[in-house]
KOLLODO-768289 format. One record per residue: residue in one letter; z, y, x of N, C-alpha, C in turn. Coordinates in Angstrom, 1 decimal, always signed. Example, Ala and Ser with C-alpha at 12.3 -4.5 7.8 and 13.67 -1.06 7.14 Angstrom:
BEGIN
+---+--------+--------+--------+--------+--------+--------+--------+--------+--------+
! r !     nZ !     nY !     nX !    caZ !    caY !    caX !     cZ !     cY !     cX !
+---+--------+--------+--------+--------+--------+--------+--------+--------+--------+
! A !   +7.8 !   -5.7 !  +13.2 !   +7.8 !   -4.5 !  +12.3 !   +7.8 !   -3.3 !  +13.2 !
! S !   +7.1 !   -2.2 !  +12.8 !   +7.1 !   -1.1 !  +13.7 !   +7.9 !   +0.0 !  +12.9 !
+---+--------+--------+--------+--------+--------+--------+--------+--------+--------+
***
This chain:
BEGIN
+---+--------+--------+--------+--------+--------+--------+--------+--------+--------+
! r !     nZ !     nY !     nX !    caZ !    caY !    caX !     cZ !     cY !     cX !
+---+--------+--------+--------+--------+--------+--------+--------+--------+--------+
! M !  +10.5 !  -19.7 !   -8.3 !   +9.7 !  -18.6 !   -8.7 !  +10.4 !  -17.7 !   -9.7 !
! T !  +10.2 !  -16.4 !   -9.5 !  +10.8 !  -15.5 !  -10.4 !   +9.7 !  -14.5 !  -10.8 !
! V !   +9.6 !  -14.3 !  -12.1 !   +8.7 !  -13.2 !  -12.6 !   +9.5 !  -12.1 !  -13.2 !
! V !   +9.3 !  -10.9 !  -12.7 !  +10.1 !   -9.8 !  -13.1 !   +9.2 !   -8.8 !  -13.8 !
! P !   +9.6 !   -8.4 !  -15.0 !   +8.7 !   -7.4 !  -15.8 !   +8.8 !   -6.0 !  -15.1 !
! P !   +7.8 !   -5.2 !  -15.4 !   +7.9 !   -3.8 !  -14.8 !   +9.2 !   -3.1 !  -15.3 !
! P !   +9.7 !   -2.3 !  -14.4 !  +10.9 !   -1.6 !  -14.8 !  +10.6 !   -0.4 !  -15.7 !
! G !  +11.6 !   +0.0 !  -16.4 !  +11.5 !   +1.3 !  -17.1 !  +11.4 !   +2.4 !  -16.1 !
! L !  +10.6 !   +3.4 !  -16.3 !  +10.5 !   +4.5 !  -15.3 !  +11.2 !   +5.7 !  -15.9 !
! E !  +12.0 !   +6.3 !  -15.0 !  +12.8 !   +7.5 !  -15.3 !  +12.5 !   +8.7 !  -14.5 !
! P !  +12.6 !   +9.9 !  -15.0 !  +12.3 !  +11.1 !  -14.2 !  +13.3 !  +11.2 !  -13.0 !
! L !  +12.9 !  +11.8 !  -12.0 !  +13.7 !  +12.0 !  -10.8 !  +14.6 !  +13.2 !  -11.0 !
! L !  +15.8 !  +13.0 !  -11.5 !  +16.7 !  +14.1 !  -11.8 !  +18.0 !  +14.0 !  -11.0 !
! D !  +18.3 !  +12.8 !  -10.5 !  +19.7 !  +12.6 !   -9.9 !  +19.7 !  +12.8 !   -8.4 !
! D !  +18.5 !  +12.8 !   -7.7 !  +18.5 !  +12.9 !   -6.2 !  +18.5 !  +14.4 !   -5.8 !
! P !  +19.5 !  +14.8 !   -5.1 !  +19.6 !  +16.3 !   -4.8 !  +18.5 !  +16.6 !   -3.8 !
! D !  +17.9 !  +15.7 !   -3.1 !  +16.8 !  +15.9 !   -2.1 !  +15.4 !  +15.7 !   -2.6 !
! D !  +15.3 !  +15.1 !   -3.8 !  +14.0 !  +14.8 !   -4.3 !  +14.0 !  +14.9 !   -5.8 !
! Y !  +14.1 !  +16.2 !   -6.3 !  +14.2 !  +16.5 !   -7.7 !  +12.8 !  +16.7 !   -8.2 !
! R !  +12.3 !  +15.8 !   -9.0 !  +10.9 !  +15.9 !   -9.6 !  +11.0 !  +15.5 !  -11.1 !
! P !  +11.4 !  +16.4 !  -12.0 !  +11.5 !  +16.0 !  -13.4 !  +10.2 !  +15.6 !  -14.1 !
! D !   +9.1 !  +15.9 !  -13.5 !   +7.8 !  +15.5 !  -14.1 !   +7.3 !  +14.2 !  -13.6 !
! S !   +7.9 !  +13.6 !  -12.5 !   +7.5 !  +12.4 !  -11.9 !   +8.5 !  +11.3 !  -12.4 !
! R !   +8.1 !  +10.0 !  -12.3 !   +9.0 !   +9.0 !  -12.8 !   +9.0 !   +7.8 !  -11.8 !
! I !  +10.1 !   +7.1 !  -11.8 !  +10.3 !   +6.0 !  -10.8 !  +11.2 !   +4.9 !  -11.4 !
! G !  +11.0 !   +3.7 !  -10.9 !  +11.8 !   +2.5 !  -11.2 !  +11.7 !   +1.5 !  -10.0 !
! L !  +12.8 !   +0.7 !   -9.9 !  +12.9 !   -0.3 !   -8.9 !  +12.9 !   -1.7 !   -9.4 !
! V !  +12.3 !   -2.6 !   -8.7 !  +12.5 !   -4.1 !   -9.0 !  +12.8 !   -4.8 !   -7.7 !
! V !  +13.5 !   -5.9 !   -7.9 !  +13.9 !   -6.8 !   -6.8 !  +14.1 !   -8.2 !   -7.4 !
! D !  +13.9 !   -9.2 !   -6.5 !  +14.0 !  -10.6 !   -6.9 !  +15.5 !  -10.8 !   -7.3 !
! P !  +15.8 !  -11.1 !   -8.6 !  +17.2 !  -11.3 !   -9.0 !  +17.7 !  -12.7 !   -8.7 !
! G !  +16.8 !  -13.6 !   -8.3 !  +17.3 !  -15.0 !   -8.2 !  +17.9 !  -15.3 !   -6.8 !
! G !  +17.7 !  -14.5 !   -5.8 !  +18.2 !  -14.8 !   -4.5 !  +19.7 !  -14.5 !   -4.4 !
! P !  +20.3 !  -15.1 !   -3.4 !  +21.8 !  -14.9 !   -3.2 !  +22.1 !  -13.5 !   -2.8 !
! E !  +23.2 !  -13.0 !   -3.1 !  +23.6 !  -11.6 !   -2.7 !  +23.5 !  -11.5 !   -1.2 !
! G !  +23.0 !  -10.3 !   -0.8 !  +22.9 !  -10.0 !   +0.6 !  +21.7 !  -10.6 !   +1.3 !
! R !  +20.9 !  -11.3 !   +0.5 !  +19.7 !  -11.9 !   +1.1 !  +18.8 !  -10.8 !   +1.6 !
! V !  +18.4 !  -10.9 !   +2.9 !  +17.6 !   -9.9 !   +3.5 !  +16.1 !  -10.3 !   +3.7 !
! D !  +15.8 !  -11.5 !   +3.3 !  +14.4 !  -12.0 !   +3.4 !  +13.6 !  -11.8 !   +2.1 !
! S !  +14.2 !  -11.1 !   +1.2 !  +13.5 !  -10.8 !   -0.1 !  +12.8 !   -9.4 !   +0.1 !
! F !  +12.2 !   -8.9 !   -1.0 !  +11.6 !   -7.6 !   -1.1 !  +12.1 !   -6.8 !   -2.2 !
! C !  +11.9 !   -5.5 !   -2.2 !  +12.1 !   -4.7 !   -3.3 !  +10.9 !   -3.8 !   -3.4 !
! M !  +10.6 !   -3.3 !   -4.6 !   +9.4 !   -2.5 !   -4.9 !   +9.8 !   -1.3 !   -5.7 !
! I !   +9.2 !   -0.2 !   -5.4 !   +9.3 !   +1.0 !   -6.2 !   +8.0 !   +1.2 !   -7.0 !
! F !   +8.2 !   +1.3 !   -8.3 !   +7.1 !   +1.7 !   -9.2 !   +7.2 !   +3.2 !   -9.4 !
! E !   +6.2 !   +4.0 !   -9.1 !   +6.3 !   +5.4 !   -9.2 !   +5.0 !   +6.0 !   -9.8 !
! E !   +5.2 !   +7.0 !  -10.6 !   +4.2 !   +7.9 !  -11.1 !   +4.5 !   +9.3 !  -10.6 !
! I !   +3.6 !   +9.8 !   -9.7 !   +3.8 !  +11.2 !   -9.2 !   +2.9 !  +12.1 !  -10.0 !
! A !   +3.6 !  +13.1 !  -10.6 !   +2.9 !  +14.1 !  -11.5 !   +1.9 !  +14.9 !  -10.7 !
! P !   +0.9 !  +15.4 !  -11.3 !   +0.0 !  +16.3 !  -10.7 !   +0.7 !  +17.5 !  -10.0 !
! G !   +0.4 !  +17.7 !   -8.7 !   +1.0 !  +18.8 !   -8.0 !   +2.4 !  +18.5 !   -7.4 !
! D !   +3.0 !  +17.4 !   -7.8 !   +4.3 !  +17.0 !   -7.2 !   +4.1 !  +16.3 !   -5.9 !
! R !   +5.1 !  +16.4 !   -5.0 !   +5.1 !  +15.8 !   -3.7 !   +6.4 !  +15.0 !   -3.5 !
! V !   +6.2 !  +13.9 !   -2.7 !   +7.4 !  +13.2 !   -2.1 !   +7.6 !  +13.9 !   -0.8 !
! P !   +8.8 !  +14.5 !   -0.6 !   +9.1 !  +15.2 !   +0.6 !   +9.0 !  +14.2 !   +1.9 !
! L !   +8.8 !  +14.9 !   +3.0 !   +8.7 !  +14.1 !   +4.3 !  +10.1 !  +13.4 !   +4.5 !
! H !  +10.0 !  +12.1 !   +4.8 !  +11.2 !  +11.3 !   +5.0 !  +10.8 !  +10.1 !   +5.9 !
! R !  +11.8 !   +9.3 !   +6.3 !  +11.5 !   +8.1 !   +7.1 !  +12.5 !   +7.0 !   +6.7 !
! H !  +12.1 !   +5.8 !   +7.1 !  +12.9 !   +4.6 !   +6.9 !  +13.0 !   +3.8 !   +8.2 !
! P !  +14.1 !   +3.0 !   +8.4 !  +14.2 !   +2.2 !   +9.6 !  +13.4 !   +0.9 !   +9.5 !
! V !  +12.6 !   +0.7 !   +8.4 !  +11.8 !   -0.5 !   +8.2 !  +10.4 !   -0.1 !   +7.8 !
! D !   +9.4 !   -1.1 !   +8.0 !   +8.1 !   -0.8 !   +7.6 !   +8.0 !   -0.7 !   +6.0 !
! E !   +7.0 !   +0.1 !   +5.6 !   +6.7 !   +0.2 !   +4.1 !   +5.3 !   +0.0 !   +3.9 !
! M !   +4.9 !   -0.5 !   +2.7 !   +3.5 !   -0.6 !   +2.3 !   +3.4 !   +0.0 !   +1.0 !
! I !   +2.4 !   +0.9 !   +0.8 !   +2.2 !   +1.6 !   -0.4 !   +0.8 !   +1.1 !   -1.0 !
! L !   +0.8 !   +0.7 !   -2.2 !   -0.4 !   +0.4 !   -2.9 !   -0.7 !   +1.5 !   -3.9 !
! V !   -1.9 !   +2.2 !   -3.8 !   -2.3 !   +3.2 !   -4.7 !   -3.1 !   +2.6 !   -5.8 !
! L !   -2.6 !   +2.7 !   -7.0 !   -3.2 !   +2.1 !   -8.2 !   -4.1 !   +3.1 !   -8.9 !
! A !   -3.8 !   +4.3 !   -8.9 !   -4.6 !   +5.4 !   -9.6 !   -4.2 !   +6.7 !   -9.0 !
! G !   -5.2 !   +7.6 !   -9.1 !   -5.0 !   +9.0 !   -8.7 !   -5.5 !   +9.3 !   -7.3 !
! Q !   -5.3 !  +10.6 !   -6.9 !   -5.6 !  +11.0 !   -5.6 !   -4.3 !  +11.4 !   -4.9 !
! N !   -3.9 !  +10.6 !   -3.9 !   -2.6 !  +10.7 !   -3.2 !   -2.8 !  +11.1 !   -1.8 !
! E !   -2.5 !  +12.4 !   -1.5 !   -2.6 !  +12.8 !   -0.1 !   -1.4 !  +12.3 !   +0.7 !
! I !   -1.6 !  +11.5 !   +1.7 !   -0.6 !  +10.8 !   +2.4 !   -0.5 !  +11.5 !   +3.8 !
! T !   +0.8 !  +11.8 !   +4.2 !   +1.0 !  +12.3 !   +5.5 !   +1.9 !  +11.3 !   +6.2 !
! I !   +1.4 !  +10.9 !   +7.4 !   +2.2 !  +10.0 !   +8.3 !   +2.1 !  +10.7 !   +9.7 !
! G !   +3.3 !  +11.1 !  +10.1 !   +3.4 !  +11.8 !  +11.4 !   +2.6 !  +13.1 !  +11.2 !
! D !   +1.6 !  +13.4 !  +12.1 !   +0.8 !  +14.6 !  +12.0 !   -0.5 !  +14.4 !  +11.3 !
! A !   -0.8 !  +13.1 !  +10.9 !   -2.1 !  +12.8 !  +10.2 !   -1.9 !  +12.9 !   +8.7 !
! Q !   -3.0 !  +13.4 !   +8.1 !   -3.1 !  +13.5 !   +6.6 !   -4.4 !  +12.9 !   +6.2 !
! T !   -4.4 !  +12.2 !   +5.1 !   -5.6 !  +11.6 !   +4.4 !   -5.4 !  +11.4 !   +3.0 !
! V !   -6.4 !  +11.4 !   +2.2 !   -6.3 !  +11.2 !   +0.7 !   -6.6 !   +9.7 !   +0.5 !
! A !   -5.6 !   +9.0 !   -0.1 !   -5.7 !   +7.6 !   -0.5 !   -5.9 !   +7.5 !   -2.0 !
! E !   -7.1 !   +7.0 !   -2.4 !   -7.4 !   +6.9 !   -3.8 !   -7.1 !   +5.5 !   -4.3 !
! A !   -7.3 !   +5.2 !   -5.6 !   -7.1 !   +4.0 !   -6.2 !   -7.7 !   +2.8 !   -5.4 !
! G !   -6.9 !   +1.8 !   -5.2 !   -7.3 !   +0.6 !   -4.5 !   -6.9 !   +0.6 !   -3.0 !
! S !   -6.5 !   +1.8 !   -2.5 !   -6.1 !   +1.9 !   -1.1 !   -4.7 !   +1.3 !   -0.9 !
! T !   -4.5 !   +0.8 !   +0.3 !   -3.2 !   +0.3 !   +0.8 !   -2.9 !   +1.1 !   +2.0 !
! V !   -1.6 !   +1.6 !   +2.1 !   -1.2 !   +2.4 !   +3.2 !   +0.0 !   +1.7 !   +3.9 !
! F !   -0.2 !   +1.5 !   +5.2 !   +0.9 !   +0.8 !   +6.0 !   +1.6 !   +1.9 !   +6.7 !
! I !   +2.9 !   +1.9 !   +6.6 !   +3.7 !   +3.0 !   +7.2 !   +4.7 !   +2.3 !   +8.2 !
! P !   +4.6 !   +2.5 !   +9.5 !   +5.5 !   +1.8 !  +10.4 !   +7.0 !   +2.4 !  +10.3 !
! A !   +7.9 !   +1.5 !  +10.6 !   +9.3 !   +1.9 !  +10.7 !   +9.5 !   +3.2 !  +11.5 !
! G !  +10.3 !   +4.1 !  +11.0 !  +10.6 !   +5.3 !  +11.7 !   +9.6 !   +6.5 !  +11.6 !
! A !   +8.4 !   +6.2 !  +11.1 !   +7.4 !   +7.2 !  +11.0 !   +7.7 !   +8.2 !   +9.9 !
! P !   +7.7 !   +9.5 !  +10.2 !   +7.9 !  +10.5 !   +9.1 !   +6.7 !  +10.4 !   +8.2 !
! H !   +6.9 !  +10.4 !   +6.9 !   +5.8 !  +10.3 !   +5.9 !   +6.2 !  +11.0 !   +4.6 !
! G !   +5.2 !  +11.3 !   +3.9 !   +5.3 !  +11.9 !   +2.5 !   +4.0 !  +11.8 !   +1.8 !
! Q !   +4.0 !  +12.2 !   +0.5 !   +2.9 !  +12.1 !   -0.3 !   +2.8 !  +13.3 !   -1.2 !
! K !   +1.6 !  +13.6 !   -1.7 !   +1.4 !  +14.7 !   -2.6 !   +0.2 !  +14.3 !   -3.6 !
! N !   +0.4 !  +14.5 !   -4.9 !   -0.6 !  +14.3 !   -5.8 !   -1.5 !  +15.5 !   -5.8 !
! V !   -2.8 !  +15.3 !   -5.3 !   -3.7 !  +16.4 !   -5.2 !   -4.8 !  +16.4 !   -6.3 !
! G !   -4.6 !  +15.5 !   -7.3 !   -5.5 !  +15.4 !   -8.4 !   -5.0 !  +16.0 !   -9.7 !
! D !   -5.7 !  +15.7 !  -10.8 !   -5.4 !  +16.2 !  -12.1 !   -4.6 !  +15.2 !  -12.9 !
! E !   -4.6 !  +14.0 !  -12.5 !   -3.9 !  +12.9 !  -13.2 !   -2.7 !  +12.4 !  -12.4 !
! P !   -1.8 !  +11.7 !  -13.1 !   -0.7 !  +11.1 !  -12.3 !   -1.2 !  +10.1 !  -11.2 !
! V !   -0.5 !  +10.1 !  -10.1 !   -0.8 !   +9.1 !   -9.1 !   +0.2 !   +7.9 !   -9.4 !
! H !   -0.4 !   +6.7 !   -9.5 !   +0.4 !   +5.5 !   -9.7 !   +0.5 !   +4.7 !   -8.4 !
! I !   +1.7 !   +4.5 !   -7.9 !   +1.8 !   +3.7 !   -6.7 !   +2.9 !   +2.6 !   -6.8 !
! R !   +2.8 !   +1.6 !   -5.9 !   +3.9 !   +0.7 !   -5.7 !   +4.2 !   +0.7 !   -4.2 !
! A !   +5.5 !   +0.9 !   -3.9 !   +5.9 !   +1.0 !   -2.5 !   +6.8 !   -0.3 !   -2.3 !
! I !   +6.4 !   -1.1 !   -1.3 !   +7.1 !   -2.4 !   -1.0 !   +7.9 !   -2.3 !   +0.3 !
! F !   +9.1 !   -2.8 !   +0.2 !  +10.0 !   -2.8 !   +1.3 !  +10.6 !   -4.2 !   +1.6 !
! P !  +10.8 !   -4.5 !   +2.9 !  +11.5 !   -5.8 !   +3.1 !  +13.0 !   -5.6 !   +2.9 !
! G !  +13.6 !   -6.6 !   +2.3 !  +15.0 !   -6.5 !   +2.0 !  +15.3 !   -6.0 !   +0.6 !
! T !  +16.6 !   -5.8 !   +0.3 !  +17.0 !   -5.4 !   -1.1 !  +17.6 !   -4.1 !   -1.1 !
! T !  +17.6 !   -3.4 !   +0.0 !  +18.0 !   -2.0 !   +0.1 !  +17.0 !   -1.1 !   +0.7 !
! I !  +17.0 !   +0.2 !   +0.4 !  +16.0 !   +1.1 !   +1.0 !  +16.9 !   +2.2 !   +1.6 !
! E !  +16.8 !   +2.3 !   +2.9 !  +17.5 !   +3.5 !   +3.6 !  +16.5 !   +4.6 !   +3.7 !
! I !  +16.9 !   +5.8 !   +3.3 !  +16.0 !   +7.0 !   +3.4 !  +16.7 !   +8.1 !   +4.1 !
! E !  +16.0 !   +8.6 !   +5.2 !  +16.4 !   +9.8 !   +5.8 !  +15.5 !  +10.9 !   +5.4 !
! M !  +15.9 !  +11.9 !   +4.7 !  +15.0 !  +13.0 !   +4.2 !  +14.9 !  +14.0 !   +5.4 !
! L !  +13.6 !  +14.4 !   +5.6 !  +13.3 !  +15.4 !   +6.6 !  +13.0 !  +16.8 !   +5.9 !
! E !  +12.6 !  +16.7 !   +4.7 !  +12.3 !  +17.9 !   +3.8 !  +13.0 !  +17.6 !   +2.5 !
! R !  +12.9 !  +18.6 !   +1.6 !  +13.6 !  +18.4 !   +0.3 !  +12.7 !  +19.0 !   -0.8 !
! N !  +12.9 !  +18.5 !   -2.0 !  +12.6 !  +19.1 !   -3.3 !  +14.0 !  +19.3 !   -3.9 !
! P !  +14.6 !  +20.4 !   -3.5 !  +16.0 !  +20.5 !   -3.9 !  +16.3 !  +20.5 !   -5.4 !
! A !  +17.3 !  +19.8 !   -5.8 !  +17.8 !  +19.9 !   -7.2 !  +18.4 !  +21.3 !   -7.4 !
! P !  +18.3 !  +21.8 !   -8.7 !  +18.9 !  +23.1 !   -8.9 !  +20.4 !  +23.1 !   -8.5 !
! G !  +20.7 !  +24.2 !   -7.8 !  +22.1 !  +24.4 !   -7.3 !  +22.3 !  +23.8 !   -5.9 !
! T !  +21.3 !  +23.1 !   -5.3 !  +21.5 !  +22.5 !   -4.0 !  +20.5 !  +23.1 !   -3.0 !
! E !  +19.9 !  +24.2 !   -3.3 !  +18.8 !  +24.7 !   -2.5 !  +19.3 !  +25.0 !   -1.0 !
! G !  +20.5 !  +25.3 !   -0.7 !  +21.0 !  +25.6 !   +0.6 !  +21.5 !  +24.4 !   +1.4 !
! D !  +21.5 !  +23.2 !   +0.8 !  +22.0 !  +22.0 !   +1.4 !  +21.0 !  +21.4 !   +2.4 !
! P !  +21.5 !  +20.8 !   +3.5 !  +20.6 !  +20.1 !   +4.4 !  +20.1 !  +18.8 !   +3.8 !
! P !  +18.9 !  +18.3 !   +4.4 !  +18.4 !  +17.0 !   +3.9 !  +19.5 !  +15.9 !   +4.2 !
! G !  +19.5 !  +14.9 !   +3.3 !  +20.5 !  +13.9 !   +3.5 !  +19.9 !  +12.5 !   +3.9 !
! R !  +20.8 !  +11.5 !   +4.0 !  +20.5 !  +10.1 !   +4.3 !  +21.2 !   +9.3 !   +3.3 !
! V !  +20.5 !   +8.4 !   +2.6 !  +21.1 !   +7.5 !   +1.6 !  +20.6 !   +6.1 !   +1.8 !
! V !  +21.3 !   +5.2 !   +1.1 !  +20.8 !   +3.8 !   +1.0 !  +20.8 !   +3.5 !   -0.5 !
! Y !  +19.6 !   +3.1 !   -1.0 !  +19.5 !   +2.6 !   -2.4 !  +19.6 !   +1.1 !   -2.4 !
! D !  +20.5 !   +0.6 !   -3.2 !  +20.7 !   -0.8 !   -3.4 !  +19.9 !   -1.2 !   -4.6 !
! A !  +18.8 !   -1.9 !   -4.4 !  +17.9 !   -2.3 !   -5.5 !  +18.5 !   -3.3 !   -6.5 !
! R !  +19.5 !   -4.0 !   -6.0 !  +20.1 !   -5.0 !   -6.9 !  +21.1 !   -4.3 !   -7.8 !
! T !  +21.8 !   -3.4 !   -7.4 !  +22.9 !   -2.8 !   -8.2 !  +22.5 !   -1.4 !   -8.7 !
! G !  +21.5 !   -0.7 !   -8.1 !  +21.2 !   +0.6 !   -8.5 !  +22.1 !   +1.7 !   -7.8 !
! E !  +23.1 !   +1.2 !   -7.0 !  +24.0 !   +2.1 !   -6.4 !  +23.2 !   +2.9 !   -5.3 !
! V !  +23.6 !   +4.2 !   -5.1 !  +23.1 !   +5.0 !   -4.1 !  +24.3 !   +5.5 !   -3.2 !
! R !  +24.2 !   +5.1 !   -1.9 !  +25.3 !   +5.4 !   -1.0 !  +24.9 !   +6.4 !   +0.0 !
! P !  +25.6 !   +7.5 !   +0.2 !  +25.3 !   +8.5 !   +1.3 !  +25.6 !   +7.8 !   +2.6 !
! I !  +24.8 !   +8.2 !   +3.6 !  +25.1 !   +7.8 !   +5.0 !  +25.6 !   +9.0 !   +5.7 !
! E !  +26.8 !   +9.0 !   +6.2 !  +27.3 !  +10.1 !   +7.0 !  +26.7 !  +10.2 !   +8.4 !
! A !  +26.4 !  +11.4 !   +8.8 !  +25.8 !  +11.5 !  +10.2 !  +26.8 !  +11.3 !  +11.3 !
+---+--------+--------+--------+--------+--------+--------+--------+--------+--------+
***
């Protein structure tokens, strides 16, 4: 058994496709498993600031989002709904999805992924300053190391 404390949350300043300086994020992963273990999980702790949105993107694996607080407008494919505190959102692998805080308070979520890496293909962008003309990218976040690797098309 491993108990992992909540991560420190940092503003989203380093992702050229998802620049949200008023929102905060942190990752946790089971540190006890062997390197490369794929039967583990990783989790994103996120606070989405009022008015901020997570751009449309997709993953090659299923995702589960737990909404802990706030009013979170979820888009999956062509469908939209508002998920409030206590809601669980299941997102199938490959489904385009995004989120927007439509309330006056931060949305607090936990996003759970199988494995220790998160592959993200961005379909829209919140471009970082100076990257407004760039196309959306694809990256892999390694939850164990914090490394972000671009995936070339």
